[in-house]
C-alpha positions in Angstrom: 0.0 0.0 0.0 1.3 3.5 -0.9 2.1 5.1 2.4 1.9 8.7 1.1 -1.1 8.3 -1.2 -2.7 11.7 -2.2 -0.2 13.5 0.0 1.6 16.7 -1.1 5.3 16.9 0.0 7.8 19.8 -0.2 11.5 18.9 -0.1 14.1 21.8 -0.2 17.5 21.3 -1.6 16.5 18.2 -3.4 18.7 18.2 -6.5 21.1 15.4 -5.4 22.0 13.0 -2.7 19.7 12.2 0.3 16.9 14.7 -0.5 16.7 13.5 -4.2 16.5 9.9 -3.1 13.8 10.9 -0.6 11.8 12.7 -3.3 12.0 9.6 -5.6 10.8 7.4 -2.8 8.0 9.7 -1.8 6.7 9.7 -5.4 6.9 5.9 -5.4 4.8 5.9 -2.3 2.0 8.0 -3.8 3.0 11.6 -3.0 3.1 14.6 -5.3 6.4 16.3 -4.6 7.7 19.8 -4.9 11.5 20.1 -4.9 13.8 23.1 -4.8 17.3 23.8 -5.9 19.4 26.9 -6.6 20.8 25.9 -10.0 18.3 25.4 -12.8 20.3 22.8 -14.7 20.6 20.6 -11.5 16.9 21.2 -10.7 15.8 20.2 -14.2 18.0 17.0 -14.0 16.5 16.1 -10.7 12.9 16.5 -12.0 13.8 14.3 -15.0 15.3 11.7 -12.7 12.2 11.6 -10.5 10.1 11.3 -13.7 6.5 12.0 -12.6 4.4 13.7 -10.0 7.0 16.3 -9.3 7.4 20.1 -9.8 10.8 21.8 -9.5 10.8 25.4 -8.2 14.2 27.1 -8.5 15.2 29.0 -5.3 17.4 29.4 -2.3 16.0 28.5 1.1 17.9 31.3 2.7 16.1 33.9 0.5 12.6 34.6 1.8 11.3 35.8 -1.6 12.2 32.5 -3.1 10.3 30.7 -0.3 7.3 32.9 -1.0 7.4 31.9 -4.7 7.7 28.2 -3.8 4.6 28.3 -1.6 2.7 30.4 -4.0 3.3 27.7 -6.6 2.1 25.0 -4.2 -1.0 26.9 -3.2 -1.9 27.6 -6.7 -1.5 24.0 -7.9 -2.3 21.8 -4.9 -3.6 24.1 -2.2 -2.0 22.2 0.7 1.1 20.6 2.2 1.1 17.4 4.1 4.8 16.7 4.5 7.7 19.2 4.6 11.3 17.9 4.6 13.5 21.0 5.2 16.6 19.5 3.8 18.5 22.5 2.3 21.8 23.1 4.2 25.4 23.8 3.9 28.6 23.5 5.9 32.3 24.6 5.8 35.3 23.3 7.6 37.0 25.9 9.9 38.7 25.8 13.3 37.6 28.4 15.9 40.5 30.6 15.0 39.7 30.5 11.3 36.0 31.2 11.2 35.1 34.3 9.2 32.0 36.4 9.5 31.0 35.4 6.0 31.3 31.7 6.8 29.2 32.0 9.9 26.5 34.1 8.1 26.4 31.6 5.2 26.0 28.5 7.4 23.6 30.0 9.9 21.7 31.9 7.2 20.8 28.7 5.4 20.8 26.0 8.1 19.0 28.0 10.8 17.4 31.1 9.4 16.5 29.4 6.2 15.0 26.4 8.0 13.0 28.6 10.3 11.3 30.5 7.5 11.0 27.4 5.3 8.7 26.0 8.1 7.0 29.2 9.1 6.0 30.2 5.6 4.6 26.6 4.9 2.2 26.7 7.9 -0.7 28.5 6.2 -0.9 25.6 3.7 -0.1 22.8 6.2 -2.7 20.1 6.7 -3.6 19.4 10.3 -1.9 16.1 11.3 1.0 16.7 8.9 4.7 16.0 9.3 7.6 18.3 9.4 11.1 16.8 9.1 14.2 18.8 9.8 17.5 17.7 8.3 19.9 17.5 11.2 23.3 15.8 11.6 25.2 13.7 14.0 27.7 16.6 14.2 25.2 18.3 16.5 25.8 15.5 19.1 29.5 14.9 18.7 32.7 16.9 19.1 34.3 17.1 15.7 37.3 19.3 15.0 36.7 22.2 12.6 33.0 21.6 12.6 32.0 24.1 15.3 29.8 26.4 13.3 28.1 23.7 11.3 27.5 21.6 14.4 26.0 24.5 16.3 23.7 25.2 13.4 22.4 21.7 13.4 22.0 21.7 17.2 19.7 24.7 16.7 17.4 22.5 14.6 17.2 20.0 17.4 16.0 22.8 19.7 13.5 24.0 17.1 11.8 20.6 16.9 11.3 20.5 20.7 9.7 24.0 20.8 7.8 23.8 17.5 5.9 20.6 18.4 4.4 22.6 21.3 3.6 25.5 19.1 1.8 23.2 16.7 0.3 20.7 19.0 -3.3 22.1 18.5 -3.0 21.2 14.9 -1.4 17.8 15.5 1.5 18.7 13.3 4.5 16.6 14.2 8.1 17.9 14.0 11.1 15.5 14.0 14.8 15.7 13.2 16.4 13.3 10.9 20.2 13.2 11.6 22.3 11.4 9.1 25.8 10.2 9.6 28.4 10.0 6.8 26.4 9.3 3.7 27.9 8.7 0.2 26.7 11.7 -1.6 28.2 14.3 -4.0 28.7 16.7 -1.2 31.6 14.6 0.0 33.6 15.4 -3.1 35.1 18.4 -1.4 36.2 16.6 1.7 39.9 15.8 2.0 40.5 12.1 1.5 42.3 11.7 4.9 39.4 13.3 6.7 36.9 11.2 4.9 38.8 8.1 5.8 38.7 9.1 9.5 34.9 9.5 9.2 34.5 6.1 7.8 36.6 4.6 10.5 34.1 6.0 13.1 31.2 4.0 11.5 30.8 0.6 13.3 29.7 -1.2 10.2 32.7 0.1 8.3 31.0 1.6 5.3 29.2 4.9 4.6 25.4 5.1 4.4 23.6 5.3 1.1 21.1 8.1 0.2 18.4 5.4 0.0 18.9 4.6 3.6 18.1 8.2 4.5 15.1 8.2 2.2 13.5 5.2 4.0 13.9 6.8 7.3 12.4 10.1 6.0 9.4 8.0 4.7 8.9 6.6 8.2 8.8 10.1 9.7 6.5 11.4 6.9 4.0 8.6 7.1 1.4 7.4 9.6 3.9 4.7 10.6 5.4 7.3 12.9 2.1 8.8 14.2 3.3 8.7 17.8 6.8 10.0 17.1 7.1 13.7 17.8 10.0 16.0 18.8 12.4 13.1 18.3 15.8 12.9 16.7 16.2 9.8 14.5 19.9 9.0 14.0 20.6 7.2 10.7 24.3 6.9 11.1 25.3 3.2 11.3 25.9 3.7 15.0 28.5 6.4 14.7 27.1 8.8 17.3 25.8 6.0 19.5 29.1 4.5 20.7 
């Protein structure tokens, strides 16, 4: 049975990796999906890869006007949102002594400010009983050198989930955090090989996760299978942050 039959889902930053895999799975499970991306060519390729029941809306989740345009499109075409996966995010490596104002503003501007307004601006369209999923990270729960700003931005999302579920309890809208470990996606292309090797060593099973393994976890949080799961953080990390 299609677990998201007749549902409308919005997934930000879904042109590759985990979010793209999630969009594909949501469509397979019966949803109509809206995806966003900053680069038109990547967005068009993602829409083609998903193949059906998908609309791509070009935009940057840190730009409020782009979010307005996204939700105006959803309202015009579908009139509602049942699932929101606020996935858009960024990160840069820098030790405390090397963090610049520009780096801080870029990371917090998208990961924290962008996520807040991605959720806030979706609420007028949100169906009561819907599901909001925030894209977290195991970095928020671990001490990782050179990851201070990124880790702090993801820790803020964990706090958001705890407070937003109370703000939205009268509408029965659930808010959960999905926290991946090291996942084999294109974003890792910029990670130094020695650093990546160290990350892999930290994974108890000895191999990186696959985008599809994040997608199935997102499907759980999006569907009625997780109807009594609220304000939680679901680690999908092969055990990395658990030992």
